[in-house]
Steps between C-alpha positions, in 0.01 A plus 500: 500500500249631753174518307195295390631142497320386187615805301858463628520131424367549152766762432773277648394203290488702181844655568658161574343341195625785272846482661531123462387537140769764446757267663400209282513712188853625593628159623540608863445265795572736793380848598631693801473863607829686503616643834436862404142431391432297809631771735307762310177298529540454875568873539195591293274258690613644833474863377138434419428300812651772716206725390269254678466357852612153392866542605381598849300185554623174648389293202605202290523752219823608670615152594401562865374142528852362458726554800828672412390590144581858396191714461449581132169583338470270201173547308467780241213738596317607190386263221501738201847639582646147528338397171644807331847426625476137387375603158779761460772250597352241259488752217871575566603139454436398858718778634655415833512127431777283371440181294710196441 
């Protein structure tokens, strides 16, 4: 997530803590995104990034610091939108994730 680091980390920690609590309650030991959700997330991140100058820069945000790496913008631009997506997926039983 491309936002204020403290705010982002706090959200990440809370989400992970809630998720691991859910997993413990349900007896799960593994969580993994399904391929459709993963592809959708990458597409959304890039759709939003394409509205900025980030994809045009030669930056580590695109993996430009690693020779031969494909250029893909990885951070999500927009804290509140990301939080809303995470909250919606959590409310829908961690939609887009598989558990074992």
